[in-house]
C-alpha positions in Angstrom: 27.9 29.2 26.3 31.4 28.8 24.9 32.0 31.2 22.0 33.1 29.7 18.7 35.3 31.8 16.4 33.3 32.9 13.5 34.3 31.9 10.0 32.5 32.4 6.7 32.1 28.6 6.5 28.3 27.9 6.8 25.8 27.8 3.9 22.1 27.5 5.0 19.9 25.6 2.5 16.2 25.8 2.8 14.1 23.7 0.5 10.6 25.1 0.1 7.3 23.8 -1.4 4.1 25.7 -0.5 5.1 26.7 3.0 3.9 30.3 3.0 2.6 29.8 6.5 6.0 29.2 8.0 8.7 30.4 5.6 8.8 33.9 7.0 9.4 32.6 10.5 12.0 30.2 9.2 14.1 32.8 7.5 13.7 35.3 10.4 15.2 32.6 12.7 18.1 32.0 10.2 19.0 35.7 10.1 18.7 35.9 14.0 21.5 33.3 14.5 24.3 34.2 16.9 26.6 32.5 14.4 25.8 34.2 11.1 25.8 32.0 8.0 27.9 33.1 5.1 25.3 32.0 2.5 21.5 31.5 2.7 19.8 29.8 -0.3 16.1 29.1 -0.6 15.3 26.5 -3.2 11.7 26.9 -4.3 10.3 23.6 -5.6 7.8 25.2 -8.0 5.5 26.4 -5.2 2.0 27.5 -6.1 1.1 29.5 -2.9 3.3 32.5 -3.4 5.9 31.5 -0.8 8.7 32.3 -3.2 7.8 36.0 -3.0 8.2 35.8 0.8 11.7 34.5 0.3 12.6 37.4 -2.0 11.9 39.8 0.9 15.0 38.6 2.6 18.7 39.1 1.5 19.0 35.4 0.5 19.5 33.8 -2.9 16.3 32.3 -4.3 16.7 29.4 -6.7 13.7 28.2 -8.5 13.8 24.5 -9.5 13.0 23.7 -13.1 10.3 21.2 -12.1 8.9 19.8 -8.9 11.4 17.2 -8.0 10.9 16.7 -4.3 13.0 17.6 -1.3 16.1 15.5 -2.4 16.3 17.3 -5.7 15.8 20.7 -4.0 18.5 20.1 -1.5 21.0 18.9 -4.1 20.2 22.1 -6.1 20.9 24.2 -3.0 24.2 22.5 -2.4 25.2 23.1 -6.0 24.3 26.8 -5.6 26.6 27.4 -2.6 30.3 27.2 -2.0 30.8 27.2 1.8 32.5 24.1 3.3 29.7 23.4 5.9 26.1 22.8 4.7 23.3 23.5 7.2 19.9 22.1 6.1 16.8 23.7 7.5 13.2 22.7 6.6 11.0 25.6 5.6 8.3 24.6 8.1 10.7 25.0 11.1 12.3 27.9 13.0 15.7 27.6 14.5 16.7 28.5 18.1 19.1 31.5 18.0 22.1 29.4 18.9 21.4 26.4 16.7 24.1 27.0 14.1 26.6 28.1 16.8 26.1 24.8 18.7 26.2 22.7 15.5 29.5 24.3 14.4 30.9 23.8 17.9 29.9 20.1 18.0 31.5 19.7 14.5 34.8 21.3 15.5 34.9 19.3 18.9 34.3 15.9 17.3 37.1 14.2 15.3 36.0 12.8 12.0 32.5 14.3 12.3 30.3 13.6 9.3 27.1 15.1 10.5 25.7 17.1 13.4 22.0 16.5 13.8 19.6 18.5 15.9 16.2 17.8 17.4 12.7 19.2 17.5 11.7 21.5 20.3 9.1 19.9 22.6 6.5 22.6 21.6 5.3 23.2 18.0 6.0 26.3 16.1 2.3 27.0 15.7 0.0 25.0 18.0 -2.8 23.8 15.7 -4.3 21.1 17.9 -3.7 17.8 19.7 -2.6 15.9 16.6 0.2 18.4 16.0 1.1 18.4 19.7 1.5 14.6 19.5 3.6 14.7 16.4 6.0 17.3 17.6 6.3 15.6 21.0 6.9 12.3 19.3 9.6 13.8 17.0 11.3 15.5 19.9 11.4 12.2 21.9 12.5 10.0 19.0 15.1 12.3 17.4 17.0 12.6 20.7 17.2 8.8 20.9 17.8 7.7 17.3 20.6 7.3 14.9 18.5 7.6 11.8 19.5 10.6 9.8 17.2 13.7 9.3 18.0 16.9 7.4 15.5 19.3 9.0 18.1 20.8 11.3 21.4 19.3 10.4 25.0 20.3 9.6 26.9 18.2 7.0 30.4 19.0 5.7 30.4 19.5 2.0 33.1 16.9 1.4 31.1 14.3 3.3 27.9 15.2 1.3 29.8 14.8 -2.0 31.6 11.7 -0.9 28.3 10.0 -0.1 27.0 11.0 -3.5 24.4 13.5 -2.4 20.7 12.8 -2.0 18.9 10.2 -4.1 16.5 12.3 -6.2 14.5 9.1 -7.1 13.1 9.1 -3.5 10.5 11.6 -2.5 10.2 10.2 1.0 12.9 8.9 3.3 15.7 10.4 1.2 17.4 11.8 4.3 17.4 8.4 6.1 18.7 6.7 2.9 21.5 9.3 2.7 22.8 8.3 6.1 23.2 4.7 4.9 25.7 5.8 2.3 28.0 7.9 4.4 31.4 6.3 4.8 31.9 4.4 8.1 34.9 6.5 9.1 32.7 9.5 9.8 30.8 10.1 13.1 27.2 11.0 13.5 26.6 13.5 16.3 23.0 13.8 17.6 22.8 16.7 20.0 20.0 18.2 22.0 21.8 21.6 21.9 20.7 22.2 18.3 17.0 22.8 18.4 14.3 23.9 16.0 10.6 24.4 16.4 8.4 22.6 13.8 5.0 23.2 12.3 4.0 19.6 11.8 0.9 17.8 10.3 -2.2 18.7 12.3 -4.8 16.4 10.7 -5.4 12.9 11.9 -5.7 11.2 8.5 -3.0 13.4 7.0 -0.6 12.3 9.8 -1.3 8.6 9.2 -1.0 9.0 5.4 2.4 10.7 5.8 3.6 7.8 8.1 2.3 5.2 5.7 3.9 6.7 2.6 7.2 7.4 4.3 7.5 3.8 5.7 6.9 2.3 2.3 10.4 3.4 1.4 12.1 1.8 4.4 12.3 -1.8 3.2 14.0 -0.6 -0.1 16.4 1.5 1.9 17.2 -1.2 4.4 17.9 -3.8 1.7 20.4 -1.4 0.2 21.9 -0.4 3.6 22.4 -4.0 4.7 24.2 -4.9 1.5 26.5 -1.9 1.7 27.1 -2.3 5.5 28.0 -5.9 4.9 30.9 -4.6 2.8 32.1 -2.5 5.8 32.2 0.7 3.7 29.3 2.7 5.0 27.3 3.3 8.2 27.8 6.1 10.6 29.8 5.5 13.8 27.7 6.7 16.8 28.7 9.7 18.9 25.6 10.8 20.9 25.9 14.1 22.8 23.5 15.3 25.4 20.6 13.2 26.9 20.5 10.7 24.1 21.1 7.0 24.6 24.6 5.8 23.6 23.4 2.7 21.7 21.6 2.0 18.5 17.9 1.5 19.1 16.1 -1.5 17.5 13.4 -0.7 14.9 9.8 -0.5 16.2 8.9 -3.9 14.7 7.3 -5.3 17.8 5.3 -2.1 18.5 4.1 -1.8 15.0 3.2 -5.5 14.7 1.3 -5.5 18.0 -0.6 -2.3 17.2 -1.7 -3.7 13.8 -2.7 -7.0 15.5 -4.8 -5.1 18.0 -6.9 -3.6 15.2 -7.0 -6.7 13.0 -8.2 -9.1 15.8 -10.9 -6.9 17.2 -13.6 -8.5 15.0 -13.0 -11.8 16.8 -15.1 -10.4 19.6 -18.2 -10.7 17.4 -17.6 -14.5 17.3 -17.1 -14.8 21.1 -16.5 -12.3 23.9 -13.8 -14.6 25.2 -11.8 -13.9 22.0 -11.4 -10.3 23.2 -8.3 -11.7 25.0 -6.5 -11.8 21.7 -6.6 -8.0 20.9 -6.2 -7.3 24.6 -2.9 -9.3 24.7 -1.7 -7.5 21.5 -2.6 -4.2 23.1 -0.8 -5.2 26.3 2.4 -5.9 24.3 2.1 -2.5 22.6 1.6 -0.7 25.9 4.7 -2.4 27.4 6.8 -1.4 24.4 5.6 2.3 24.6 5.5 2.7 28.3 8.5 5.1 28.5 7.1 7.4 25.8 3.6 7.4 27.4 5.3 8.3 30.7 7.2 11.1 29.0 3.9 12.5 27.6 2.3 12.2 31.0 5.1 14.1 32.7 4.9 16.8 30.0 1.1 17.4 29.7 -0.7 15.2 32.2 -2.6 11.9 32.1 -5.3 13.0 29.6 -2.7 13.9 27.0 -0.8 10.6 27.7 -4.0 8.6 26.9 -4.3 10.6 23.6 -0.6 9.9 22.8 -1.2 6.1 23.4 -4.1 6.2 20.9 -2.1 8.2 18.3 0.8 5.9 18.7 -1.4 2.9 18.2 -2.7 4.3 14.9 0.7 5.7 13.9 2.4 2.3 14.4 -0.3 0.5 12.5 0.1 2.9 9.6 3.9 2.3 9.8 3.4 -1.5 9.7 1.0 -1.4 6.8 3.3 0.9 4.9 6.3 -1.3 5.5 4.4 -4.3 4.3 3.5 -2.4 1.1 7.2 -1.5 0.8 8.1 -5.2 1.1 5.8 -6.0 -1.7 7.5 -3.3 -3.7 10.9 -5.0 -3.0 9.5 -8.3 -4.1 8.2 -6.7 -7.2 11.6 -5.1 -7.9 13.3 -8.5 -7.4 11.0 -10.0 -10.0 11.5 -7.1 -12.4 15.3 -7.1 -12.1 16.3 -10.7 -12.2 19.8 -10.8 -13.6 20.4 -7.1 -13.1 23.5 -6.0 -11.2 21.8 -3.0 -9.6 19.7 -5.1 -7.3 16.2 -4.4 -6.0 17.2 -1.8 -3.5 17.7 1.0 -6.0 14.3 2.3 -7.2 14.2 3.2 -10.8 13.8 6.7 -12.2 10.3 7.7 -13.3 9.6 6.8 -16.8 7.3 8.8 -19.1 3.8 7.5 -19.5 3.6 5.2 -22.4 0.8 4.6 -24.8 -0.6 1.1 -25.4 1.4 0.9 -28.6 4.6 1.9 -26.8 4.0 -0.7 -24.1 4.0 -3.7 -26.4 7.2 -5.8 -26.1 9.2 -6.8 -29.2 7.4 -9.5 -31.2 8.6 -13.1 -30.9 9.0 -15.2 -34.0 5.6 -16.5 -34.9 6.5 -20.2 -34.6 8.0 -19.7 -31.2 5.0 -17.5 -30.1 2.5 -20.2 -31.2 4.5 -22.9 -29.4 4.5 -20.9 -26.2 0.8 -20.3 -26.4 0.1 -23.9 -27.1 2.3 -25.0 -24.2 0.5 -22.7 -21.8 -2.9 -23.8 -23.1 -1.9 -27.4 -22.4 -0.7 -26.5 -18.9 -4.0 -24.8 -18.2 -6.0 -27.6 -19.7 -4.0 -30.2 -17.6 -4.4 -28.2 -14.5 -8.2 -27.9 -15.1 -8.4 -31.7 -15.8 -6.5 -32.4 -12.6 -8.8 -30.1 -10.6 -11.9 -31.8 -12.1 -10.5 -35.2 -11.3 -10.0 -34.3 -7.7 -13.6 -33.1 -7.2 -15.9 -35.3 -5.2 -18.3 -36.5 -7.9 -20.1 -38.8 -5.5 -22.2 -35.9 -4.4 -24.1 -36.1 -7.7 -25.2 -39.6 -6.8 -26.3 -38.4 -3.4 -28.4 -35.7 -5.1 -30.0 -38.1 -7.6 -30.8 -40.4 -4.7 -32.9 -37.7 -3.1 -35.4 -36.9 -5.9 -36.5 -37.9 -9.4 -33.7 -37.9 -12.0 -35.5 -35.4 -14.2 -36.0 -33.0 -11.3 -32.4 -33.2 -10.2 -31.3 -32.6 -13.8 -33.4 -29.5 -14.0 -32.0 -28.2 -10.7 -28.4 -28.9 -11.7 -29.0 -27.1 -15.0 -30.5 -24.1 -13.2 -27.5 -24.0 -10.8 -25.1 -24.1 -13.8 -26.9 -21.3 -15.6 -27.0 -19.1 -12.5 -23.3 -19.7 -11.9 -22.4 -18.8 -15.4 -24.7 -15.7 -15.5 -23.2 -14.4 -12.3 -19.6 -14.8 -13.6 -20.7 -12.9 -16.7 -21.9 -10.0 -14.5 -18.5 -10.1 -12.7 -16.8 -9.8 -16.1 -18.8 -6.7 -16.9 -17.7 -5.1 -13.6 -14.0 -5.8 -14.4 -14.5 -4.7 -18.0 -16.1 -1.4 -16.9 -13.1 -0.6 -14.6 -10.6 -1.5 -17.3 -12.1 0.7 -19.9 -12.7 3.6 -17.5 -9.0 4.1 -16.7 -7.4 3.9 -20.1 -7.8 4.1 -23.9 -10.4 1.8 -25.6 -9.7 -1.9 -26.1 -11.7 -4.1 -28.5 -14.3 -6.4 -26.8 -12.6 -9.6 -28.0 -9.3 -8.6 -26.5 -11.0 -7.6 -23.2 -12.6 -11.1 -23.1 -9.2 -12.7 -23.9 -7.4 -10.9 -21.1 -10.1 -11.5 -18.4 -10.6 -15.2 -19.1 -6.9 -16.1 -19.5 -6.4 -14.6 -16.1 -9.5 -16.3 -14.7 -8.6 -19.8 -15.9 -4.9 -19.3 -14.9 -6.0 -19.6 -11.3 -6.2 -23.4 -11.8 -2.4 -23.6 -12.6 -0.5 -24.5 -9.4 1.2 -21.5 -7.9 0.2 -17.9 -8.6 3.4 -16.8 -10.4 2.8 -18.6 -13.8 -0.8 -17.3 -14.0 0.4 -13.7 -13.2 3.1 -13.9 -15.8 0.7 -15.2 -18.4 -2.0 -12.6 -17.9 0.6 -9.8 -17.9 2.0 -11.0 -21.2 -1.5 -11.4 -22.7 -2.5 -7.9 -21.4 0.6 -6.1 -22.8 0.3 -7.9 -26.1 -3.3 -6.7 -26.3 -2.7 -3.0 -25.6 -3.1 -2.9 -21.8 -0.1 -1.8 -19.8 1.0 -3.5 -16.6 0.2 -0.5 -14.5 -3.3 -0.3 -15.9 -3.8 -4.1 -15.4 -2.6 -3.8 -11.7 -4.9 -0.8 -11.1 -7.9 -2.6 -12.6 -7.2 -5.7 -10.5 -6.8 -3.6 -7.3 -10.0 -1.6 -7.8 -12.0 -4.7 -8.8 -10.8 -6.7 -5.9 -11.7 -4.0 -3.4 -15.2 -3.8 -4.9 -15.5 -7.6 -4.9 -14.6 -7.8 -1.2 -16.8 -4.9 -0.1 -19.8 -6.0 -2.1 -19.3 -9.6 -1.1 -19.4 -8.9 2.6 -22.4 -6.6 2.1 -24.4 -9.3 0.3 -23.1 -11.8 2.8 -25.2 -10.0 5.4 -28.2 -12.1 4.0 -26.6 -15.2 5.6 -24.6 -13.5 8.4 -27.7 -12.3 10.2 -29.2 -15.7 10.2 -26.0 -17.5 11.0 -24.4 -15.2 13.6 -27.2 -13.0 14.8 -26.0 -9.9 16.5 -22.4 -11.0 16.1 -22.7 -10.3 12.4 -22.6 -6.6 13.1 -19.0 -6.4 11.8 -20.2 -7.1 8.3 -22.1 -3.8 8.4 -18.7 -2.1 8.0 -18.5 -3.4 4.4 -21.9 -2.0 3.6 -20.9 1.3 5.1 -17.7 1.4 2.9 -19.8 0.5 -0.2 -22.0 3.5 0.6 -18.9 5.7 1.0 -17.6 4.5 -2.4 -21.0 5.3 -4.0 -21.1 8.7 -2.4 -17.4 9.6 -3.0 -16.1 7.4 -6.0 -13.0 9.6 -6.2 -11.6 7.6 -3.2 -11.2 4.7 -5.6 -9.0 6.7 -7.9 -6.9 7.9 -4.9 -6.3 4.3 -3.8 -5.3 3.3 -7.3 -2.9 6.2 -7.6 -1.3 5.2 -4.3 -0.9 1.6 -5.4 0.8 2.6 -8.7 3.1 5.0 -6.8 4.2 2.2 -4.5 4.9 0.0 -7.5 6.8 2.8 -9.3 4.5 2.5 -12.3 3.0 5.3 -14.5 -0.4 6.6 -13.4 -3.5 5.4 -15.3 -4.3 7.3 -18.4 -7.4 8.8 -16.7 -9.2 8.3 -13.4 -12.4 6.3 -13.3 -15.5 8.4 -13.6 -18.2 8.7 -10.9 -20.6 6.9 -13.1 -18.1 4.2 -14.0 -17.3 3.4 -10.3 -21.0 3.2 -9.4 -21.8 1.0 -12.4 -18.9 -1.3 -11.4 -20.3 -1.6 -7.9 -23.8 -2.4 -9.3 -22.5 -5.1 -11.7 -20.4 -6.7 -9.0 -23.2 -6.7 -6.5 -25.5 -8.2 -9.1 -22.8 -10.8 -9.9 -22.8 -11.9 -6.2 -26.6 -12.2 -6.0 -27.0 -14.1 -9.3 -24.1 -16.4 -8.7 -25.3 -17.1 -5.1 -28.6 -18.3 -6.6 -27.0 -21.4 -7.9 -26.8 -22.7 -4.3 -30.6 -22.5 -3.9 -31.6 -25.4 -6.3 -28.9 -27.5 -4.8 -30.2 -26.9 -1.2 -33.8 -27.6 -2.4 -32.6 -30.9 -3.9 -31.4 -31.9 -0.4 -34.6 -30.9 1.3 -34.3 -27.3 2.3 -37.5 -25.2 2.5 -37.6 -23.0 -0.7 -38.9 -19.8 0.7 -36.7 -19.8 3.9 -33.5 -20.8 2.1 -33.5 -18.4 -0.8 -31.8 -15.4 0.9 -29.7 -17.7 3.1 -28.3 -19.5 0.1 -27.4 -16.3 -1.8 -25.7 -14.8 1.4 -24.0 -18.1 2.3 -22.3 -18.5 -1.0 -21.3 -14.9 -1.2 -19.9 -14.7 2.4 -18.1 -18.1 2.0 -16.5 -17.1 -1.3 -15.5 -13.7 -0.1 -13.8 -15.1 3.0 -12.1 -17.7 0.7 -10.8 -14.8 -1.4 -9.6 -13.0 1.7 -7.7 -16.1 2.7 -5.0 -15.3 0.1 -2.7 -18.2 1.2 -5.4 -20.8 0.5 -5.6 -21.7 -3.3 -9.1 -20.6 -4.5 -10.3 -20.6 -0.9 -10.6 -24.4 -0.9 -11.7 -25.6 2.6 -12.5 -22.1 3.9 -15.4 -21.7 1.5 -16.8 -25.1 2.1 -16.6 -24.8 5.9 -18.3 -21.4 6.0 -21.0 -22.5 3.5 -21.7 -25.7 5.5 -22.0 -23.8 8.8 -24.5 -21.3 7.2 -26.6 -24.0 5.6 -27.1 -25.8 8.9 -29.7 -23.2 9.6 -32.1 -25.0 7.1 -30.4 -28.4 6.6 -28.8 -31.1 8.8 -25.0 -30.9 8.8 -24.4 -33.9 6.5 -26.9 -32.6 3.9 -25.3 -29.1 4.2 -21.9 -30.6 3.5 -23.2 -32.3 0.4 -24.6 -29.0 -0.9 -21.3 -27.2 -0.2 -19.3 -29.9 -2.2 -21.9 -29.8 -5.0 -21.5 -26.0 -5.1 -17.8 -26.4 -5.7 -18.4 -28.9 -8.4 -21.0 -26.7 -10.2 -18.9 -23.6 -9.9 -15.8 -25.3 -11.3 -17.6 -26.9 -14.2 -19.5 -23.7 -15.1 -16.3 -21.6 -14.9 -14.4 -23.9 -17.2 -17.3 -24.2 -19.7 -17.9 -20.4 -19.8 -14.2 -19.5 -19.8 -13.4 -22.0 -22.6 -16.4 -20.9 -24.7 -15.7 -17.2 -24.2 -12.0 -17.6 -25.2 -12.9 -19.6 -28.3 -15.4 -16.9 -29.3 -12.9 -14.2 -28.7 -10.2 -15.9 -30.7 -12.7 -16.4 -33.5 -13.7 -12.7 -33.5 -10.1 -11.6 -33.4 -9.2 -13.7 -36.4 -12.2 -12.4 -38.3 -11.4 -8.7 -37.8 -8.2 -7.5 -39.5 -7.7 -4.6 -37.0 -7.7 -7.0 -34.1 -5.5 -9.6 -35.8 -2.9 -6.9 -36.4 -2.4 -6.7 -32.6 
């Protein structure tokens, strides 16, 4: 090893948050370096495990952050607390090899215009806590020696480069090191070297590993949008100068691996429809294996064939989590684009966290009353016109077919029963939504809850989803419900709608698909899980709001509230599905045999229609599934008539109930001074 002349030029910065397991080993490795650092600073990010006391046992400076701001804020604070010209960042869950700083300084001095020297993980973990951690460390070792993405777990950065790039973006809690690399001026070189090594204690739990990957990948689309814009200006983006065994070219992102992994899981249920359809997930898995063959071979050479098989499974799950997280991030980018129309900052710069606002704070400035009334009237006319257009396009000839089958009085009674069942079921669905809304925030008067729900419900008839979303958001904020609370309610309710829908759909799935309906059991299992552990619903809501950069709900939904919402929604499906029964009887279906089938057929068809998000109101999907299910008790032509009649009954009952409820709510609001003041 070539000696490097020592200078007091390196400051080691160790951000720490609850790493009492590894911090001692980390600092021991820092003080065992062959090239001694001039300064060592531990920035404690408000730890609660006593790890700051461990840091005080060493002759280093300990800086306590004023609040928990994440790794970016901690590293920035560490930089501000030092003065040496070279910054060496070390994660508190890693331990450096004795010559790590020496080799980093040597690479820096040997490389003209060097802007960063980045090391890699050792192939073995710091503490071996099981196969998940062995996979993660091996994966990081393999990837970091072959990538040009920037990491700050074992990295040297000249102070002037760090300052010129503007430091780390404290608004990011994940991916801040990768984002930093996109802002370093293009005249500097990135050196990735296998001679700078650290041992890491990585995540050792399966679900924790996937969650970490999902959350981190949600930031990538935002960062990539910003990076592409800046790189197009020719001002940023490291030049590549790989040292050691790394490849001397930029690697493409793992888009194909991630997409094929996700497709493997998503297409597996096709096997329940036909064994031949197993070819679809098999093809996706084949593409995934081909893209990851080198890494699998590397794992096999390191630990054998058994470990290589485990690595393939973990990679499959890991890339799926990556893909889903990136999709969530893309939704966030789209959301930022909508929020920031006309803003110069663009969607790629996530906003700083805002303090949680009360319902009174959340209300926008009032419009002049004449303008407000004109806008409300215009929107009402648009909705009314859209509903009229929808009704005009319905196939009313099915009514004549029904009346031709039986006595007019009987058919009239059956149609009335179908209408009542449909409206009653929708009312129970409203109670489920209302329960969730009131569980996660301050009280809202009943008329205002009715107004928000049915404006959103009837807005689905307006062509395109955006006008309806804008309308219900405006109505909600004007009635004391923040956007974050509205989104959280919608997400929680939709998850319960789908899970309970597939569960009730088992009534038809068993008769329609036989043993191939086994995949529907997964929804029933998830419903049971939600009933047993309702806190999972709150965790999902918190994750959604975090992705949307919105304040958290005022309070989590209670155990009783979640269970009651599941009960109301399940009852809604059963009662609404009953409307199909009198229609099927009118076409000659046997009453006893068709009861459960009709309830399950409507529920399964409607749930699949909701899942087909790109089809407006599930049109076509719902009728096709319903017709196929009803052929168990009716000839195909008669089943098609019942499916079309169901669409007619559902639409008319929704319009009648929605218009009546809105009129009653408006009347109640005008009668009550407290409500009228809002």
